[in-house]
VEXDREN-2710 file (C-alpha; in Angstrom, 1 decimal):
% VEXDREN-2710
k/r/px/py/pz
1/MET/-8.8/-35.7/78.9
2/ASP/-10.4/-38.4/78.6
3/ALA/-10.4/-40.2/75.3
4/GLN/-13.7/-39.3/73.5
5/GLY/-13.2/-36.1/74.3
6/ARG/-10.1/-35.9/73.0
7/GLY/-10.5/-37.4/69.5
8/ARG/-13.1/-34.6/69.3
9/ALA/-10.2/-32.0/70.1
10/GLU/-7.2/-33.4/67.3
11/ASN/-10.2/-34.3/65.0
12/ILE/-9.6/-37.8/64.9
13/ASP/-12.4/-39.4/62.5
14/PRO/-13.1/-43.1/63.3
15/ALA/-13.4/-44.3/60.2
16/ASP/-9.2/-43.1/59.3
17/GLN/-8.1/-45.4/62.4
18/TRP/-9.3/-48.5/60.1
19/VAL/-6.8/-49.2/57.7
20/LEU/-5.0/-51.9/55.4
21/ASN/-2.0/-54.1/56.6
22/PRO/-0.3/-55.3/53.6
23/ASN/0.8/-58.5/55.0
24/THR/-2.5/-60.0/56.0
25/GLY/-4.8/-58.0/53.5
26/GLU/-7.1/-57.3/56.8
27/TYR/-8.2/-54.3/58.4
28/GLU/-6.9/-53.5/61.6
29/LEU/-7.8/-50.5/63.9
30/ARG/-4.7/-48.5/64.4
31/LEU/-4.8/-46.3/66.7
32/SER/-2.4/-43.0/66.7
33/PRO/0.3/-42.2/69.6
34/SER/-2.0/-38.9/71.0
35/ALA/-5.5/-41.1/70.9
36/PRO/-5.1/-44.1/73.0
37/GLN/-9.2/-45.1/72.7
38/SER/-10.9/-45.1/69.8
39/THR/-13.9/-43.3/69.6
40/VAL/-15.8/-46.2/67.7
41/PRO/-16.2/-49.8/69.5
42/GLY/-14.1/-51.9/67.2
43/PRO/-11.6/-54.9/67.5
44/ARG/-8.0/-54.5/68.9
45/ARG/-4.8/-55.9/68.8
46/ALA/-3.3/-57.6/72.1
47/GLY/0.2/-57.4/72.2
48/THR/0.6/-53.9/69.9
49/ARG/2.8/-52.0/70.6
50/GLY/2.6/-48.1/71.3
51/SER/3.8/-44.8/70.3
52/GLY/7.2/-45.7/72.8
53/GLY/7.1/-49.1/72.4
54/ALA/6.5/-50.9/75.2
55/PRO/3.4/-53.5/74.9
56/ARG/0.4/-52.9/76.3
57/ALA/-0.5/-54.8/79.4
58/ARG/-3.7/-56.9/79.2
59/THR/-6.6/-55.1/81.1
60/SER/-9.0/-57.3/83.5
61/PRO/-12.7/-57.9/83.1
62/ALA/-13.1/-55.4/85.9
63/GLY/-11.1/-53.3/84.4
64/ARG/-12.7/-53.1/81.3
65/GLU/-15.9/-52.8/82.4
66/LYS/-15.6/-49.7/84.1
67/SER/-13.5/-48.6/81.4
68/ALA/-16.6/-49.0/79.0
69/ARG/-18.6/-47.4/81.3
70/GLU/-16.4/-44.4/81.6
71/GLN/-16.2/-44.5/77.8
72/ALA/-20.1/-45.0/77.9
73/GLY/-20.6/-41.4/80.7
74/ALA/-17.7/-39.1/78.8
75/GLU/-19.9/-39.9/75.5
76/LYS/-22.8/-38.4/76.7
77/GLN/-20.9/-35.8/78.0
78/ASN/-19.4/-34.9/75.2
79/ALA/-21.0/-35.7/72.8
80/PRO/-22.4/-32.9/70.2
81/ASP/-25.7/-30.5/70.3
82/ARG/-28.4/-32.5/67.8
83/GLY/-31.6/-31.0/67.2
84/GLU/-34.7/-33.0/68.1
85/VAL/-37.9/-33.8/66.7
86/PRO/-41.1/-33.0/69.3
87/GLY/-41.6/-36.2/71.4
88/GLN/-38.2/-38.1/69.8
89/ARG/-36.1/-40.6/72.5
90/ARG/-32.1/-41.7/71.7
91/ARG/-31.0/-45.1/72.0
92/ARG/-27.9/-45.3/74.5
93/THR/-26.2/-48.5/74.0
94/PRO/-22.5/-49.2/76.2
95/ALA/-20.2/-50.0/73.4
96/PRO/-18.2/-53.7/74.9
97/GLU/-14.9/-53.6/74.5
98/PRO/-13.9/-56.4/71.7
99/ALA/-12.1/-60.1/72.8
100/ALA/-8.6/-59.5/72.5
101/GLY/-6.6/-60.6/69.2
102/ARG/-9.5/-59.9/67.1
103/ARG/-9.3/-57.8/63.5
104/GLY/-11.5/-56.7/61.1
105/ARG/-12.2/-58.2/57.9
106/ARG/-11.2/-57.2/54.8
107/PRO/-14.9/-56.0/53.2
108/ALA/-15.8/-57.9/50.7
109/LYS/-15.4/-57.1/47.1
110/LYS/-19.2/-57.9/46.7
111/THR/-21.6/-58.4/48.5
112/ARG/-25.3/-59.3/48.9
113/THR/-25.7/-56.6/52.1
114/ARG/-23.5/-53.4/50.2
115/LYS/-25.3/-54.2/46.9
116/ALA/-28.9/-53.9/48.8
117/MET/-27.5/-50.2/50.4
118/LEU/-26.4/-49.0/47.5
119/TRP/-28.6/-46.0/45.8
120/THR/-30.6/-45.1/49.0
121/GLY/-28.5/-41.5/49.0
122/GLY/-28.9/-40.0/52.8
123/VAL/-32.0/-41.3/53.8
124/LEU/-30.0/-44.6/54.1
125/ALA/-26.5/-44.0/53.4
126/PHE/-25.4/-45.7/57.0
127/LEU/-26.6/-49.2/56.4
128/LEU/-23.5/-48.9/53.7
129/VAL/-22.2/-50.5/57.5
130/ALA/-23.1/-53.5/57.0
131/GLY/-20.9/-54.4/53.6
132/ALA/-17.5/-53.1/55.7
133/GLY/-16.6/-55.3/57.4
134/ALA/-16.6/-53.7/61.3
135/GLY/-18.4/-56.1/62.6
136/TYR/-20.9/-56.8/65.4
137/LEU/-19.7/-54.3/68.0
138/TYR/-19.5/-51.1/65.6
139/ILE/-23.2/-52.2/64.2
140/GLU/-23.9/-52.3/67.8
141/HIS/-22.2/-48.3/68.4
142/LEU/-24.9/-47.2/65.6
143/ASN/-27.5/-48.8/67.4
144/GLY/-26.5/-46.0/70.4
145/ASN/-26.8/-43.1/67.5
146/ILE/-30.2/-44.1/66.3
147/THR/-33.2/-41.5/67.3
148/SER/-37.0/-42.1/66.5
149/VAL/-40.7/-41.4/67.6
150/ALA/-43.7/-42.7/68.6
151/ASP/-45.8/-43.8/64.8
152/ASP/-48.5/-43.0/67.1
153/GLY/-50.6/-46.0/65.3
154/ALA/-50.9/-43.8/61.9
155/SER/-48.3/-46.8/59.9
156/THR/-48.9/-49.7/58.8
157/GLY/-46.6/-51.3/61.1
158/GLY/-43.1/-51.5/59.6
159/PHE/-42.8/-52.2/56.2
160/GLN/-42.7/-56.6/55.3
161/LYS/-40.7/-58.3/53.1
162/ASP/-43.5/-59.2/50.9
163/LYS/-45.3/-56.5/49.6
164/ALA/-45.0/-53.3/48.5
165/ILE/-43.2/-50.6/50.8
166/ASN/-44.0/-47.0/51.1
167/ILE/-41.6/-44.8/53.5
168/LEU/-42.3/-41.2/53.9
169/LEU/-38.9/-38.4/54.2
170/ILE/-39.6/-36.0/56.0
171/GLY/-36.8/-32.6/55.6
172/THR/-37.9/-30.1/58.5
173/ASP/-36.4/-26.5/58.2
174/LYS/-35.8/-26.4/62.3
175/ARG/-32.9/-24.6/63.4
176/THR/-30.7/-27.2/65.0
177/GLY/-26.2/-27.1/65.2
178/ALA/-23.8/-24.8/64.2
179/GLY/-24.3/-22.3/61.4
180/ASN/-28.2/-23.1/61.1
181/GLU/-28.9/-19.5/62.3
182/ALA/-29.7/-17.8/59.8
183/TYR/-31.8/-20.9/58.3
184/GLY/-35.0/-21.6/58.6
185/ASP/-38.3/-19.4/60.8
186/SER/-36.7/-18.1/63.4
187/GLY/-38.2/-19.2/67.5
188/SER/-39.8/-21.7/64.9
189/PRO/-40.2/-26.0/66.3
190/GLY/-40.2/-26.2/62.1
191/HIS/-42.2/-27.1/59.5
192/ALA/-42.2/-30.2/56.9
193/ASP/-40.6/-28.4/54.1
194/THR/-39.5/-31.0/52.5
195/THR/-41.7/-34.7/51.7
196/ILE/-41.7/-37.0/49.4
197/LEU/-43.8/-40.1/49.7
198/LEU/-41.4/-43.1/48.7
199/HIS/-43.0/-46.2/46.4
200/VAL/-41.2/-49.5/46.4
201/SER/-43.4/-52.5/44.3
202/LYS/-44.2/-55.4/45.7
203/ASP/-41.8/-57.1/43.6
204/ARG/-38.6/-54.5/44.0
205/SER/-38.6/-54.1/39.6
206/ASN/-38.9/-50.2/40.3
207/ALA/-40.2/-47.1/43.1
208/THR/-42.0/-44.3/42.4
209/ALA/-40.5/-40.6/44.9
210/LEU/-43.5/-38.6/45.6
211/SER/-42.8/-34.8/45.8
212/ILE/-45.5/-33.2/47.8
213/PRO/-45.6/-29.6/48.3
214/ARG/-45.1/-27.7/51.6
215/ASP/-47.6/-24.8/50.4
216/LEU/-50.4/-27.1/49.3
217/ILE/-53.5/-26.6/50.5
218/VAL/-54.5/-29.8/52.5
219/ASP/-56.6/-30.6/55.6
220/VAL/-54.5/-31.9/58.7
221/PRO/-57.0/-34.8/60.6
222/ASP/-57.2/-34.9/64.2
223/CYS/-53.7/-36.9/65.6
224/PRO/-53.3/-38.8/68.3
225/THR/-49.9/-37.5/69.6
226/THR/-47.4/-39.1/72.0
227/GLN/-46.0/-36.4/74.1
228/GLU/-42.6/-36.3/75.6
229/ASP/-43.4/-37.3/79.3
230/GLY/-45.0/-40.1/77.6
231/SER/-48.8/-39.5/77.5
232/SER/-50.7/-39.6/74.9
233/GLU/-53.0/-35.7/73.3
234/VAL/-56.0/-35.3/70.8
235/ILE/-54.0/-32.6/68.5
236/PRO/-56.9/-31.0/67.0
237/GLY/-57.4/-31.3/62.8
238/THR/-57.4/-27.8/61.1
239/GLN/-59.2/-27.3/57.2
240/GLY/-57.6/-25.9/54.7
241/VAL/-53.9/-25.4/55.2
242/ARG/-50.8/-25.7/53.9
243/PHE/-49.1/-28.5/54.0
244/ASN/-46.0/-28.4/55.7
245/THR/-48.1/-27.5/59.1
246/SER/-48.8/-31.0/59.1
247/LEU/-45.3/-30.6/61.4
248/GLY/-44.1/-28.7/64.0
249/GLN/-46.9/-26.7/64.7
250/SER/-48.9/-27.1/67.4
251/GLY/-46.9/-29.9/69.3
252/ARG/-47.3/-32.2/66.0
253/THR/-44.8/-35.0/65.3
254/PRO/-43.8/-36.7/62.6
255/SER/-47.0/-39.2/62.8
256/CYS/-49.3/-36.0/61.8
257/THR/-47.8/-35.7/58.7
258/MET/-47.6/-39.4/57.8
259/ARG/-52.0/-39.5/58.8
260/THR/-52.1/-36.1/56.7
261/VAL/-50.7/-37.5/53.7
262/THR/-52.8/-40.5/54.3
263/GLU/-55.7/-38.3/53.8
264/LEU/-54.8/-36.7/50.5
265/THR/-53.3/-39.8/48.7
266/GLY/-55.7/-42.9/50.3
267/ILE/-52.3/-44.1/50.9
268/THR/-50.6/-45.5/54.8
269/PRO/-47.3/-45.1/54.6
270/ASP/-45.1/-47.9/56.6
271/ASN/-42.7/-45.8/58.2
272/PHE/-41.2/-42.7/58.3
273/MET/-37.6/-41.1/58.6
274/VAL/-36.5/-37.1/58.8
275/ALA/-33.8/-35.3/57.8
276/ASP/-32.6/-31.3/59.0
277/PHE/-30.7/-29.5/57.7
278/ASN/-27.5/-30.6/59.1
279/ALA/-28.7/-34.0/57.3
280/VAL/-27.6/-32.2/54.0
281/LYS/-24.6/-30.6/54.9
282/THR/-22.5/-33.7/56.9
283/LEU/-24.1/-36.6/54.5
284/THR/-22.3/-34.6/51.7
285/THR/-19.4/-33.9/52.9
286/ALA/-19.4/-37.8/54.2
287/VAL/-19.2/-38.9/50.4
288/ASP/-16.8/-35.6/49.9
289/GLY/-19.7/-34.0/47.9
290/VAL/-22.0/-34.8/44.8
291/GLU/-22.3/-33.7/41.7
292/VAL/-25.1/-31.3/39.6
293/CYS/-25.1/-29.3/36.6
294/LEU/-26.6/-25.8/36.0
295/ALA/-28.0/-24.3/32.7
296/LYS/-27.3/-21.0/34.2
297/ASP/-25.6/-18.9/36.2
298/ILE/-26.9/-18.8/39.9
299/ASP/-27.0/-16.2/42.4
300/ASP/-29.6/-16.2/45.1
301/PRO/-28.5/-13.7/47.7
302/ASP/-31.5/-15.8/49.8
303/SER/-30.0/-19.2/50.1
304/LYS/-26.3/-18.2/49.1
305/LEU/-26.0/-19.8/46.4
306/LYS/-23.5/-18.7/43.8
307/LEU/-22.9/-20.8/40.8
308/SER/-21.8/-20.6/37.3
309/GLU/-23.6/-22.2/34.5
310/GLY/-21.9/-26.0/34.2
311/ASN/-20.8/-29.2/36.3
312/HIS/-19.6/-28.4/40.3
313/THR/-19.0/-30.9/43.1
314/ILE/-21.0/-29.4/46.4
315/GLN/-21.0/-30.2/50.0
316/GLY/-21.9/-28.9/53.5
317/GLU/-23.6/-25.4/53.2
318/GLN/-22.6/-25.3/49.6
319/ALA/-24.9/-27.8/48.9
320/LEU/-27.6/-26.3/51.8
321/ALA/-27.9/-23.2/50.0
322/PHE/-28.8/-25.6/46.3
323/VAL/-31.5/-27.3/48.0
324/ARG/-32.5/-24.8/49.7
325/THR/-32.6/-22.4/46.7
326/ARG/-36.1/-20.9/44.5
327/HIS/-35.6/-17.5/43.4
328/SER/-32.8/-18.5/40.1
329/VAL/-34.6/-21.5/39.2
330/GLY/-37.2/-22.1/37.3
331/THR/-40.5/-19.7/38.2
332/GLY/-39.0/-19.0/41.2
333/GLY/-41.3/-20.9/43.3
334/ASP/-41.3/-24.3/45.9
335/LEU/-42.5/-26.1/42.9
336/SER/-39.1/-24.9/40.9
337/ARG/-37.3/-25.9/43.4
338/ILE/-38.8/-29.1/44.1
339/ASN/-37.5/-30.0/40.7
340/LEU/-33.7/-28.9/41.9
341/GLN/-34.0/-31.1/44.9
342/GLN/-35.2/-33.7/43.3
343/GLN/-31.5/-33.5/40.9
344/PHE/-30.2/-33.1/43.9
345/LEU/-30.8/-36.7/45.7
346/SER/-30.4/-38.1/42.2
347/ALA/-26.6/-37.0/42.0
348/LEU/-26.5/-37.8/45.8
349/MET/-27.2/-41.8/45.0
350/ARG/-25.0/-41.8/41.4
351/LYS/-22.6/-40.9/43.5
352/LEU/-23.7/-43.4/46.1
353/LYS/-23.8/-46.1/43.7
354/SER/-19.8/-45.0/42.2
355/ASN/-17.0/-47.0/42.7
356/ASP/-15.1/-44.0/44.7
357/THR/-17.7/-44.9/47.2
358/LEU/-17.8/-48.7/47.2
359/THR/-14.0/-49.2/47.6
360/ASN/-13.7/-46.8/50.7
361/PRO/-13.9/-48.2/53.7
362/SER/-13.6/-44.8/55.4
363/LYS/-16.1/-43.5/53.7
364/MET/-18.3/-45.9/54.1
365/LEU/-17.8/-46.1/57.9
366/LYS/-17.8/-41.7/57.6
367/LEU/-21.1/-42.4/56.0
368/ALA/-22.7/-44.5/59.0
369/GLU/-21.3/-43.0/61.1
370/THR/-23.0/-39.4/60.2
371/GLY/-26.0/-41.1/58.6
372/THR/-27.6/-42.9/61.8
373/LYS/-26.6/-39.5/63.7
374/ALA/-28.0/-37.3/61.1
375/LEU/-31.9/-38.6/60.4
376/THR/-34.4/-39.2/62.8
377/VAL/-36.6/-43.0/62.5
378/ASP/-40.3/-44.3/63.2
379/SER/-40.2/-47.0/66.0
380/GLN/-40.5/-49.4/63.8
381/LEU/-37.1/-48.6/62.6
382/ASP/-35.2/-48.3/65.6
383/SER/-32.2/-50.6/65.3
384/ILE/-29.2/-50.8/62.5
385/GLY/-31.1/-54.9/62.5
386/LYS/-34.4/-53.8/61.6
387/LEU/-32.8/-50.7/58.4
388/LYS/-30.2/-53.3/57.2
389/ASP/-33.6/-55.4/56.2
390/LEU/-35.3/-52.6/55.0
391/GLY/-31.9/-52.0/52.9
392/LEU/-31.7/-55.7/51.9
393/GLU/-35.8/-54.8/50.5
394/LEU/-34.4/-51.2/49.0
395/GLY/-31.3/-52.3/47.7
396/LYS/-32.8/-54.9/45.1
397/LEU/-34.3/-51.7/42.8
398/ASP/-32.4/-50.4/39.6
399/THR/-32.1/-46.6/40.2
400/LYS/-32.7/-46.2/36.2
401/ASN/-36.3/-47.5/37.3
402/LEU/-36.6/-44.9/39.8
403/THR/-39.1/-42.0/39.1
404/PHE/-39.5/-38.4/40.6
405/THR/-42.1/-36.5/40.2
406/THR/-44.5/-33.7/42.5
407/VAL/-48.5/-34.1/43.1
408/PRO/-50.2/-32.3/40.4
409/VAL/-51.5/-29.4/41.4
410/VAL/-52.7/-25.7/40.5
411/ASP/-53.2/-21.9/41.8
412/ASN/-55.6/-21.5/44.9
413/PRO/-58.1/-20.2/42.9
414/ALA/-59.0/-18.4/46.1
415/GLU/-56.5/-16.0/46.2
416/THR/-55.9/-13.1/44.1
417/VAL/-51.9/-13.2/44.7
418/LYS/-51.2/-16.9/44.0
419/ALA/-48.8/-18.5/46.6
420/THR/-50.2/-21.2/47.5
421/VAL/-51.4/-24.7/45.1
422/VAL/-54.9/-27.1/45.4
423/VAL/-54.7/-30.6/44.0
424/ASP/-55.7/-30.7/40.4
425/GLU/-58.1/-33.3/40.8
426/SER/-58.0/-33.7/37.2
427/LYS/-54.8/-35.6/37.5
428/ALA/-53.9/-36.0/40.8
429/PRO/-56.2/-39.0/42.2
430/ALA/-55.1/-40.9/38.4
431/VAL/-51.4/-41.0/40.2
432/PHE/-52.4/-41.6/43.8
433/ASP/-54.4/-44.5/42.1
434/ALA/-51.6/-46.0/40.4
435/ILE/-48.4/-45.7/43.4
436/ASP/-51.6/-47.1/45.7
437/ASN/-52.5/-50.1/42.8
438/ASP/-48.4/-50.8/42.3
439/VAL/-48.4/-49.3/39.1
440/SER/-44.7/-48.6/37.3
441/PHE/-43.8/-44.9/36.4
442/THR/-40.9/-46.1/34.2
443/ALA/-40.9/-49.2/31.6
444/VAL/-41.1/-52.3/33.3
445/LYS/-42.3/-55.6/34.1
446/GLN/-43.8/-55.2/37.2
447/GLN/-43.6/-58.7/37.8
448/LYS/-41.6/-62.3/36.9
449/ALA/-42.7/-63.7/34.6
450/LYS/-44.7/-66.7/37.2
451/GLU/-45.3/-64.6/39.3
452/LYS/-47.6/-62.6/36.7
453/ALA/-48.5/-65.6/35.2
454/ALA/-49.8/-67.2/39.0
455/VAL/-52.2/-64.2/39.5
456/ALA/-53.6/-64.0/36.0
457/ALA/-54.4/-67.9/36.3
458/ARG/-56.7/-67.0/39.4
459/LEU/-59.5/-66.2/37.2
460/LYS/-59.4/-68.5/34.7
461/GLY/-60.9/-72.0/35.3
462/SER/-64.7/-73.3/36.5
463/LYS/-66.9/-70.8/37.9
464/SER/-69.7/-71.2/40.3
465/GLU/-73.4/-70.2/39.9
466/PRO/-74.4/-66.5/41.8
467/SER/-76.8/-68.6/43.8
468/GLU/-74.2/-71.1/45.2
469/VAL/-71.5/-68.1/46.5
470/ARG/-71.1/-67.8/49.8
471/VAL/-69.4/-64.0/50.9
472/ARG/-69.3/-61.5/53.6
473/ILE/-68.8/-58.3/52.7
474/LEU/-66.7/-55.4/54.9
475/ASN/-66.5/-51.9/54.0
476/GLY/-62.2/-51.3/54.3
477/GLY/-62.2/-47.3/53.3
478/ALA/-64.9/-47.0/50.8
479/PRO/-67.6/-44.4/51.6
480/SER/-70.2/-45.0/53.6
481/GLY/-72.8/-46.7/53.3
482/SER/-71.2/-49.0/50.4
483/ALA/-71.2/-52.3/52.0
484/SER/-74.9/-52.2/52.0
485/GLU/-75.5/-51.1/48.8
486/THR/-73.2/-53.7/47.6
487/LEU/-74.9/-56.6/49.0
488/SER/-78.6/-55.1/47.5
489/TRP/-76.8/-55.1/44.5
490/LEU/-75.5/-58.7/44.5
491/GLN/-79.1/-60.2/45.9
492/LEU/-81.4/-59.1/43.9
493/GLU/-79.6/-57.8/40.7
494/GLU/-76.7/-60.5/39.9
495/GLY/-78.8/-63.6/41.9
496/VAL/-75.5/-63.8/44.9
497/SER/-78.5/-64.5/47.5
498/LYS/-76.2/-65.8/50.3
499/SER/-74.3/-62.5/50.8
500/GLU/-74.6/-60.6/54.0
501/ASN/-73.2/-57.6/55.2
502/ALA/-70.6/-58.0/58.4
503/GLY/-69.9/-54.3/59.6
504/ASN/-66.5/-52.6/59.3
505/ALA/-63.6/-54.1/58.2
506/GLU/-60.6/-53.8/61.3
507/GLN/-58.3/-51.6/58.9
508/GLU/-58.7/-50.2/55.9
509/LEU/-57.5/-50.9/52.7
510/GLY/-56.4/-49.4/49.9
511/ARG/-57.7/-51.6/47.3
512/THR/-60.9/-53.5/47.2
513/THR/-59.6/-57.3/47.9
514/LEU/-61.2/-61.1/47.7
515/GLU/-59.6/-63.4/50.3
516/TYR/-61.0/-67.2/49.6
517/ALA/-59.6/-70.8/51.0
518/PRO/-58.8/-73.7/48.0
519/ASP/-62.1/-75.4/47.8
520/GLN/-64.0/-72.2/47.0
521/ALA/-61.9/-70.9/44.2
522/ASP/-64.9/-71.6/41.6
523/GLN/-67.1/-69.3/43.8
524/ALA/-64.3/-66.7/44.0
525/ARG/-63.9/-66.7/40.2
526/ARG/-67.7/-65.9/39.6
527/LEU/-67.4/-62.8/41.6
528/ALA/-64.6/-61.9/40.7
529/GLU/-66.5/-61.5/36.7
530/ILE/-69.3/-59.7/38.8
531/LEU/-67.5/-56.7/40.2
532/GLY/-64.3/-56.4/37.6
533/LEU/-62.3/-57.6/40.2
534/SER/-58.3/-58.3/38.5
535/GLY/-56.5/-61.5/39.9
536/SER/-54.4/-59.4/41.9
537/ALA/-57.1/-58.5/44.2
538/MET/-58.1/-62.1/44.7
539/LYS/-56.2/-63.3/47.6
540/PRO/-56.1/-67.1/48.4
541/GLY/-56.3/-68.1/52.0
542/GLU/-59.4/-68.9/54.4
543/SER/-62.4/-68.8/54.7
544/VAL/-64.5/-67.6/57.3
545/THR/-67.9/-68.5/59.0
546/ASN/-71.0/-66.7/58.6
547/ALA/-74.2/-65.8/60.5
548/GLN/-75.5/-69.6/59.0
549/GLY/-72.3/-71.5/60.5
550/LEU/-71.0/-71.8/56.9
551/PRO/-68.1/-71.2/55.5
552/ALA/-67.5/-68.2/53.1
553/MET/-65.6/-65.7/51.7
554/THR/-64.3/-62.2/52.5
555/LEU/-64.6/-58.9/50.4
556/THR/-63.4/-56.2/51.6
557/LEU/-63.9/-52.6/49.7
558/GLY/-61.2/-50.4/49.8
559/LYS/-61.3/-47.1/49.2
560/ASP/-61.1/-48.0/45.4
561/PHE/-64.2/-48.6/45.9
562/LYS/-66.3/-46.5/43.5
563/GLY/-69.9/-47.9/43.7
564/ALA/-72.0/-51.3/43.0
565/GLY/-71.6/-52.2/39.7
566/THR/-69.1/-50.4/39.0
567/PRO/-65.3/-52.4/38.2
568/VAL/-62.3/-52.5/41.0
569/SER/-59.7/-52.6/39.0
570/GLY/-56.9/-50.4/39.1
571/PRO/-55.2/-48.5/36.7
572/ALA/-53.2/-50.6/33.8
573/LYS/-50.8/-48.2/33.6
574/ALA/-49.5/-45.1/34.9
575/PRO/-50.7/-41.5/34.0
576/ASP/-48.5/-39.3/31.4
577/VAL/-46.8/-36.7/34.0
578/GLU/-43.9/-34.6/34.3
579/LYS/-40.7/-37.2/35.9
580/SER/-37.7/-37.4/35.7
581/THR/-35.2/-40.7/36.9
582/ALA/-32.2/-41.2/39.2
583/ASP/-29.7/-42.2/36.7
584/LYS/-30.0/-39.4/34.5
585/VAL/-28.2/-36.1/34.9
586/LYS/-30.3/-33.0/34.4
587/CYS/-28.9/-29.6/34.2
588/ALA/-30.7/-26.8/36.8
589/GLU/-32.5/-24.5/34.6
END
């Protein structure tokens, strides 16, 4: 039997093969007598003795290359079955042989990289490897675990370090893996069963996790979708259907769920991540369970959850039953289950922040191994390096400022027997606007004092006369005809005669912006006053050339544009909605 097969047969955990040498204070890879090769590529010390006490023979470079090829082939042959999202691909990165004499470094007690990966829970648990000291070779091994799916142009092109971040988290009910036959719909490709839009503020001081009910009635747009053979097909949209049909049905991939979220909220996600039933089971097992609280006994034969009132540590099958149960909590519907899932995610994040996890290299490596196998990401996040960069940004957040809330909904008035919900038009738009405008749902400062002062200063100073303001107007997501309407209003009623309609913008924007060169600041302040723009909508940059060949500013009307003459400034504070924060323990009722 080859090394890969032997390791699995004897249940050798890769993380357990890294042990602390008390003489050197460093972590070293120790191989058991029955497992001469590790399932994790990592440093080895030359000249160490095997079970028979004889020194190990050195392997020639050619031999090492052959061994690496054989090991890579064995890994592919013995890889466990894994559920796949339509259109996904798996990176196959052969693990290079480490140089002789190298040892793993002892994990640092506190590092910026590790701190950046604490709170992200099951979604980014695998990023913890960067703080575990396993090194480059192990990271290359993890790259081979990552499965990615094309975003089909539905994203912004990926998160950016100097902007707010929006990540779409999708939990599918597809039946994959051993023991999951009893869950989900038989023969179904899966649905978007649990969906959360995670918004992290530009200054990283706060975040909002917005749950989208699976039974919410929405319009699913036409979806250009990459097929398994690499070709592209436009899957026709459907109107007035459940949100969960945006994935899996009719060949839809996560990019279609992403487009549906944009259609619903006006917010374009930067990236997506997808997990199935196995992710809940394997990630909770990797951290030795998470602690949840129940305000009453639960006995749900549908989800197979049976727990008494009080605190419990759950993992594996029991953790999956917990996030699936709904008939025994709240009103027995999907909205009650959403609250339960939010409590579970908060508990998982608290567990990952605990010293029990951070000071345990073995557990951190298990998380890295498990997480990279459990999740499917979009093509913009298809390497550990990219995921690490995202983790560094997310890690700046304090969990007490991570708010969980849900899209405001009401029962579907078209139904006699209530089974679905529709958007509450009196509340939901304010929630979407607050997220899109980077407004915190917790009481924190959204920007550092210097940054906030700099933004406010854009509105202060001298202003040009309206007749001296030169601007090109683009429609970047506002209602059709908005650019023409604004042009007429500016010229006829506000005296901005040097303005012109430049048509549609290349990219839609959530917010209206005014870009100007430094020598156009006086003009920008006058136009901001006329339009009711906030300082954050003013973007110092470059001028453009207008139809007369003269430098002009660029006004791009975004999705927040309500009409000519209506102030465009965003909300000052978030609406009052039902919510919870990740640092608080809440007992399920």
